[in-house]
N, C-alpha and C positions, 0 to 999 in steps of 0.2 A: 668424330661422329659426323656422318654424311647427312646432307639435307633431305635425302630420299631413303634413309635407312628404313627397312621393313616394307617398302612399297614394291608392288609388282606392276611392271609397266610394259605395255605393247607399243611399239613404234613401227608404223608402216613406212614403206619407201626408205628403208634404213641402210641400204647398201652403198649409198653415196650422198653427197651434198648435205642438205639440212638434216635429213634423217640420220645420216652417219654421225654428224656433229652432236645431235641429240643423244644418240646411243652412247657415245663416248662420255659425255658429261654426266648422263644418268648413271652409268656404271661407276664412274669416279665418285659419285655422291651416294653410293650405297644401294641403289635400286637393283632388284632382280629384273633384268632387261630381256625382253623377247623382241627380237628384230625380225621384221618380215619384208620381203621384196620378191620380185620375179627374177632378179639376178642372183642366182644361188651361189655362184662361185665367189663373187665379191662380198656378198652378205655373210657367208660362212667364214671367210677369211677374217673379216672384222670381228665377228662374234667370237672366234677362237682367240683373237688378240686381246679382247677386253673382258672375256669371261662371261659373255652373254649367250643366249640361245637363239639360233636362227631357224626360221620356218619359211619355206617358200610359199608365197601367197599371191594370188591374183585378187586384188581387193574388189573386183567386179563380181566375184562368186559369193552368193549368199550362203551356200552350203559350206564354202571354205571359211567364212566368218564364223558360222556356228561351230564348226569343228575346232577352229583355232581357240576360241574363247572357252569352249568346254574343256579342251585339253589344258589350257593355262590354269583354269580354276581347279581342275582335278590335280594337276601336278604341283601347283604352288599355293593352293588354298584360298585363292581369291584373285581379284583384279582391282587395282587402285588407280591406275593412270592409263589413258589411251591417247596417243598422239597420232591423229589422222594426218599424216604427212604426204602420203603417196599422191602423185599428180603428174600430169603430162601436159605438154604444150605443143601446138602446131601453129605455124604462122597463117594468118588469113584475116582479111577485112570482113565487115558484115556482108559484102558482096562476093568476095573471092573465097571465103572459107568453105570448104566442101562439107556437105552434110555428113559424110562418113567420118571426117575428122571431128566435126562437132559432136557426133554421137560418142566417138571414142573418148574424147576429152571429158565429156559429161559423165560417162560411165565410170572412168577411173577416178576422177576427182569428186564429183558430186554424189554419184551413186555409191562409190566406195566409202565416202565419209558418212552417208546416211546409214549404210549397213553397219559400219563400225559403231556408230552411236546406238543404233537399235539393239544390238546384241551386247554392247558393253553396259548399258544401263541396268538390266537385271542382275548382271554379275557384280557390278559395283554396289548396287543396293544390298545384295546379300553380303557383301564385304564390309558394309558399314559406311559406304560413301566413296567418293573418288573425284578425279578431275579429268575431264575430256578436253583436249586441246586440238582445235581444228586449224589446219594451215590454209589460210586464205591468201590474200595479196592486196596490195594497193590497186591492183587492176579491178577490184570490186568497188573501189572508192572513186577512182577517177577513170575517165575514158581512155583506153589504149586501143586505137583503131586497128592495129596490125595483129592483134590476138583476140579476135572477137569471141570465139568460143571459150577461150581461157577466162576472159572477163565474166562470161555468163556462168561458168562453173564456179568460179570463186565467189560471185555474188550469191549463188545458191548456198554455198557453204556458210557464208556470213549470216544469211537469214536463218538457215537451219540451226546454227549455233545458238541464236537467240531463242528459238523455239525450244530447243533442248534445255537451255538454262531455265526458262520459265516453267516448263513441264516438271523438271526435277525439283525446283524450288517449291512449287505448289504442292507437290507430292511429299515434301519434307524428306527427301531421299539423301540429303547431304552429298549430292553430286553437283559439281560445278561444270560449266561448259563455257569456253571462251574461244574467240578466233584471233589469230595473229595475222597481221597484214604487212609482210616485208616488201621493201622495194627490191631493186636488183642486188643480188648477193653473188659472190664469187663461187658459183657451183657449175658443174658440167652443163646443166640445163641452160643457165643464163649465158654462159660463155658461148654456147652454140647459137644463140639468138641472132647475132650479127650476120653470120653466114646464112641462116635461114631467111632472114628478112631480105638480104641481097638476092638470094636464089629465087625467091618468090617475086622478084621484080618490083619490090616496094622501096627501093633506094637503100637507105641506111638507118640505123637507130637514131642518128642525129637528125635525119629528116623527119622522124616521128616525134621529135621533141625530147629524146633521151640524150644523156651524156653532157648536159649543160647545167650550170648553176650548182645546186646542191645534190644533183643526182649521181654522185659517185657510188661505186659498188661497195656494199658492206661485206663483212666476213661471216662465215657460217656460225661462229660462236656468238655473234651479235644476236642472232635469232635463238640459238640454243640456250643462252643464258636467260632469255625471256621465257622460253618453254620450261626451263628448270624452275623458275620462280612460280609459274602457274601450276606446275606439278607438285610443288611443295606446299606444306601447310602455312607457309608465309603469306600465301595469297587466298586464305580461307574465306575472305569476305568479298572476293572478286568473282562474279559470274555474269554471263551475258555481255561481257565487254568486247569491244572491237579495239584491239591494241595494234597501233601502227608502229612499225619499227623500220623507219624509212628516211631518217635524217632530214625530215621536213619536206621530202620530195612531193608528197601528195598535197602539201599546202601551196607550193609555189609553181607547179608545172601544169596546172589545169587550164591556163588561159590559151585560147586559140589565137594565133597571130593574125593581124589584119593583112 
């Protein structure tokens, strides 16, 4: 018997990285998995492999969210889990980050998460409850000067998650909402960061305080196992939590050197 037997789950940004890891472990644990992403070829290939459904989705589209959730409810009879995982990052300090990049990052990460929560809540309420899991970052906990807009987007996701949790609790909807805050994980997005920082003329990740002490990279399943726990009934008394999965990085690297 799987830990997610009988649950219908949507995972955004599921064609690679953390979303892919989530989809694989959810399918293994018995969930009906709906994967979404803008990368149709990669997403469909993974969905075919694990027995999931793939839907091409730009999480910035409100109409797209409405159509996705309506179709999932009609096809599968309800919605029990939403993992708002889709996100993007572009390098930039508070001075050098372009406004165009800032808006793009906020639209995909913060706006996409807001829209997912907005339209998942009524579907989950009709389904008898559920779990919303929002992918934030330790970038919303500690300052990371070379990804200013990313920090802002993840901070918005963290705050929104608490709002959703309290709203659903006060409404007695049996819907939980939590945010997960990973440090660096071995994913295509993180692997590309070193080159992006160097190309932007910001030195190296080591110059930014990364890569020392406990700040080793984690594995996608380090996060996926946490997502699985929050999606399952094992975490039924956890809502509004900020869960750091970072090997203590956010505890020890926040000091500015003299």
